[in-house]
N, C-alpha and C positions, 0 to 999 in steps of 0.2 A: 504494500500500500504506500502511495506517495506521501511524503512528509508534508505537513502543513507549512505554507510559506510564512516567512517572518512578517509581522504586522507593524514593525517600526525599524528604522535603521539609525543607529547611533555611531558617529565616527569621532573618535578621540584624536586630537591633533588637527582640529578643523582649520586652524590658521596657518598651518605649516606648508612647506614647499610641495610635499607629496599631494596634499589635498588640492593645492592650487593647480598643479600640472596634470594630475591624473584623476583624482576622485570627483571633482565637480564635473569635468567633461564626461566621465563615465556615468554619473548620476543623470546627467542630461540625456545620454543615450538610452538609459533605462526608462526614463519618463517618456521620451519621444517614441521609442521603438517597442517597448514592452509594457507600457501602461502603468509604470510604477506610480502608486498613489497611496503612500503611507507617510506618517511623520518622519522627517529626516532631521535628526538632532545633532548639531555640532557641539563638541565639548573642547574647551581649551582654556589656558590661563594666559589671557592676553589683555584683559581689561576692556574687552569689546562688548558691544551689544548686538542685537539681532540685525539692525540696519547695517552695521559695519560688516557683519558676516555676509549679508546679501550683496553688499558692494564688492566684497572680495570675490564672491562667487561670480558676479556679473563680469568683473574684470578677467577672471580666469576663463570664462566661457568666450569672451571676446577674442582672447588670444589662443585658446586651445580647443574650443568646443564648436566652432562653426556658428552660423547665424540661423536661428530658428526662434523668433521672438515669442511665439505662442508657447513652445515647450519651455523656454527660459522662464517665462512668467509662471508656468505650472510648477516648475522646480522651486522657484523662489517662494511660491505660496506654501510649499511643503516644509520649508526650512524652519527650524527652531534653534535656539542657542542657549547653552549653559556655560557661564564663565566661572572658573574656579580651579583651585589646586587639586591635583589628583590624590594628594595625601590628606585632603580635607573632607571629613565626613559630610559636611553640608553640601559639597558639590554633587554628591550622589543622591542626597535627599532631594535636591532640586531636579536632578535628572529623573528620579522616580516620578516626580510631579509632572514633568514634561511628557513622560511616557503615557500618562493618563490610563486609558483602558487597554493599552497594548499588553498582550500576554506572551508573545513570542518575539521579542526584539532581537535584532542582530547587532552586536557590538563589534565595531571594527577599530582595532588599535593601531593607528598610524603614529605610534610613539616609540621612543627608544626601548629596546628589549629589556633594559633594566627596570622599566615601569610595568611590564606585563603582569607580574605577580601582584604588584600593588593595586593595579586597577582591577584585576580579576577578583581579588579579595574584597575590595570595596564594593564591587558590583554585587557580590554574594551577600555581603552584610546588609546592604540597603534594599535587598529584594529585587534588584534589577537583573539578577542572573536566573531567576526562576523561569524555566521554559525557554531560556535564551540560547543563542548561538554566539560563538566568539571567533573572530577572525584576527590572526596575528601575522605580522610581517617578518620575513627573514631579516637577520640571521636567527636561527633557532638554537641558541647557545653559541659558545666560542670554541667548544670541543665536545667530545662525547659525554664527558661527565656533567658539564653545565647544561647540555641539552636534556640529559636525563633528569637533572634537578628541575629544570623548567617544566618538563612534562609532569613530574610528580606534583609540583605546586599547582599547575593549572587543573589537574585532574581532581583536586580537592573541591573545586567549585563548578567544573563543567565536565560532563561525560565526554569521552573521546569522540563519539559520533557528532558532538556539537562543537568540536574544536576544528577550525579550518585554518591550516597553516598555508598562507598564501605565498606562492612563488609566481610572480607575474609571467615568468617565462612559459609556464605550463598553459597560460591562457592565450598564448599566441597561436593564431590559426596555423602557421607553418609547422609548429611543433606537434600539434594534433594531427596534421597531415601525414606525419611519419607513420603513426599507427594505422591511420585509415588506408594509406597506400599499401602498406604491407599486407593487411588482412582483408582488403577488398579486392585483391588481385591474386588469383591462385598461382600465377606464374612465378611469384617470388618465393613462396614457401619451400618448394623443393630445393632451391638454391641457397636458402638462408641458414647455413650451418657450416660446420667445420670441414665437411667434405668438399665444399665448393668455394668458400670464402678464405682468402689467404690472409687478409688483414683488414682492419677498420681504422679510419682516422676521423677525428672530430676536431675541427679548428674553430675557435672563436677569436677573431682578430678585431682590434680597434685601432684606428689610425690616429687617435688622440691620447693625451696623457691623463694624469690624475686630475688636472684642472684645479677646481676649488675644493676638492675632497681630500686634501693632503692629510689632515689629522685622522679622519676616519680610515682612509686607505692604509695609513701606516700602522694601524692597529689590526688590520684585516689581511691584506695581501691578496693576490690573484687566486690562490688555492681556496681560501675561504669565501672570497667575494663571488666567484662564478663557477669554480670547478666542483666544490663539494655539493652544490645545489643544482645550478642550471645544467652543467655539462653531464653530471651523473644522471640527471633526469632524462636528458636526451639519449644517453646511452641505454637507459632502461627502456625507453620507448622503442629504440631501434632493435633491441636484442631479446626482449621478453617473449614468452610464449603467448599464444592467443588467449584472451580472456574466455573463461568457460561459464556458461549459465547467463542469466539475465539480471543477476543482482548487481547493484551499483558498485559494490565492493570488488567485483570480479577483476576489473582492470588494475586496481591497486594491489590486489592479492598477487597477481602475476608480476607486477613491478617490484613488490617486496621480495618475492622469491628470487627474482633475478639479481637484485642488489645484494641479497644475502649470499649469493654464490660468487660475487666478485672477490677475488683474492686481495686481502689488505696489501697496500703498497709497501715496498721495501725501499731503502735509501737508494739503491741502485736503479730503481724504477723512475726516478724523478730528476729533472734538471730545472733549476730556478735561475731566473735572470732579472736584471734591473736596468731600465733604460738610462743612458747617460743624461744627466740633467734632473733626474727624479729628486735628488737630495736638495735641490734648490727650490723645490715647491714649498710654499708656505704651509706650515703644519707638520712637515716631515722632519723627523729627528735627524740631527747630525750623525753621520755614520750609519744610517739605517741599513739593515740587511733584509728588509721586506721585499718580497718578489713582486715585480710588475709583469712577469712572464713565467709561465710554468709549462713544462712538457712532461707527460706521464706515459708509462707503459703498463697496461692492465691486462689481466686474464680473468675469464669467467670460468669457474670450475664446474661446468655442467657438461652433459653429454653433447648438447647441441654445439657448444662453443669451445670445448676443450682444445687447448693448443693454439687458438687463434689470437694473435697479438692485437690489442686495441690501444691506439695512441690518441691521447687527448692533449690539445695544445691551446693555451689561452694567453693573451697578452695585450698590453697597451703600447702605443707608438709603433705599431707594425705598419706595413705598406698600405693596407686597405682596412675598411670596416666591413666585415662579413662573417657570417657563421655558416659553415658548410660541413657536410658529412661525405666521406668517400669510402665506399665499400668495394674493395678490390677482390676480384675473383681469381681463382687459381687458373693457371694456363692448362690446356689439355695435356694429358700425360706424355704426348709426343708431338713435336712440331712437324706436322705432315709435310709442309712445304719448305722445310729446311731454311727457315728465316731466323734472323735475330730479332725477336719480338720484345718490346719493352715490358718490364714486369708490371707496369701500370695498365697494360692492355686488358680491357674487359672490366667494367665497373658499373656501379650505380652511384650517382652523385645527387645528393639532396641539399639544396640551398635553402637555409632557414631565414636569413636576413642579409641585406636590407630588402631584398625581393625574394620571391619564391620560385624555385624551379626544381625539376627532377630531370636528370640526364642519364641516359643509358649508353655506356660506351661499348662499342663492338668493333671488330676488325673486318674490313671489306677489301675485296680485290681491287687493285688499281687496273685501269684499262690497259690492254695490251696482251701480248702472248705469254709473258712471264707470269708465274703464279706467285706474285708478291702483293702485299696489301698495305693498308694504312689504317690507323685508328680514327674512328669518327664517333661522334656523339649525337644521338637523337635527343632533341630537347623539347620539353614542354614547360612554358613559363607562365606564371601568374604574378602580377605585381601586387605587392603587399599593402601599399598605402590605402586602398579601399576596404581593407578588412576590418572586422570589429576590434576595437581597442581591447587589450587583454583584461584590463580592470573592469570593464563593463561586463564581459563574459563571466569573470570570476565572482564579482559581487552579485550578479544575477543568480549564478549557481548557488552561492552561499545563502542567499535569501530563500531559495527553494529547497535548501538542505541537501544539495547534490555535491558529494565530496570527491568525485573522480579526479578533478583537476587540482586537488589540494594534497599537501603532504600529510601523511599519517605517522603516528608515533613510531611504529616499527620501521617505516621507510626512512625517516629522518635518522634514526639510530643506525640503520644499515649504512647510510651515506657517511656518517661520521666514522663508523668502524673502518671503512675503506681508507680514509685519509689520515686517521689518527697517528699511525706510526711515522708520518713524515711532516707533521705540523711544525710551524715556527722555523727555527734556524737549524734544522736537522741536516741540511746539505748546504754546500757553498752557493753563494749567489754570484752569477757571472754578469759582467756589464755587456750591454749591447747598444749599438747606435740606433737612434730613432730612425724609422723608415726601413729597417731591416727586419728579417724574420726571426729575431731573437739571437741568443748566443750560439756559437758554433757547436757547443756541446750538445745541443738539441739534435743536430744532425747525427752525432755519434750514437745518441740514444735509439734512433729509429734504425740505424745500421742497414743491413741488407733488406729490411722490409720497406725501405724508402724507395724513392725520395718522398719527402713530405709533399702533400698536395697543397699548393698555395692558391687560395681562392682568388679569382679575378675581380677587378672592381665592378664589372657588370656581369650579370648572370647570362646575358645573351652571348657572351664570348665563350667559346667551347672550352671545356676543362683541359 
């Protein structure tokens, strides 16, 4: 039986940057396209009133939400505001009053993780947690131990099925397209295993630096910022077994099983890098050894994937901004036409951002009498800018109680288990020049399974 939808939406951190850039535009989309019509209550400690929140929302929508005067007025009419400290009991008393007759509110915590437990406890004490759902933003802990502590604290006030751990990457249409393409086309399944796949690469490249996030980034690094969450989620989507049954948990069950089968990293499995100039960024500590680039070698200890090396690479100040998957197939057991064929011949390439494409690499004969060929790629491209914003999809799902696109406690724990042995300064950090593909040591990591597949600036260009 479908869960009852939430009858109010509360978002803490209503005056912050995330609300300005993502939440207000997503709420507008829910009002305009899905008929959202419940009280929307912003909570923050800014000394504001409701009119100031509405002005902030209007400014946000002018810059990020497009023009739809009717929907904007509908959204503004749903807004409420509570101003107060998250550690003050009276803030939550006022929130309970604003909720009125709502029995199933959704509480979205766009606040620092250090406040998650404080807010959850105050919601419970004030009666605002009864029948409620809780949405929290990554990071879910700083390591495995702190993630487990956070889960224990939250579970005191909310059941697991009502906790939604949001990773906006899972709300992206191209990431969902990975699962759909795999399981909606029977041609892939016979090939998607150790018998036919020689290696897998996942690259998340950004051509910009840390910018104004120096202090945050210097406490986080690339491994925690994007690999432990985004990249391992992409890996799970790409390699998990098909969901069985019609239960909403089926997808997450398979994802959990896959991540639990990934071998924990060893020091020899990782190369860390830092772009030249990082230490001059405001907020970065002098002599910092935090990585802005990381390359990993992983293995999945399952029958399907035993022995198949998986390479993940993520970094800043690389030549392009793009996220791409390369699944390379094994060559036939014998080269019938006595050619020297590149190891990269035969592949499936999935482009996740900034645009969406799927390419199938095959070898075809060149015209003429000789039996020689060339590698070509058949390409299908869909441009991403017209797709639904991830926060709109995720908030809508959370309101309906649909958890498929959210992190679950055991999934988060499995992700931390994989990276825990190599966190922090466990390996040297190598310098690399901005605009390059990271330190040379990353080439040594991939070795004979290489070369690395470097995404092109535009998906229309063949791989």
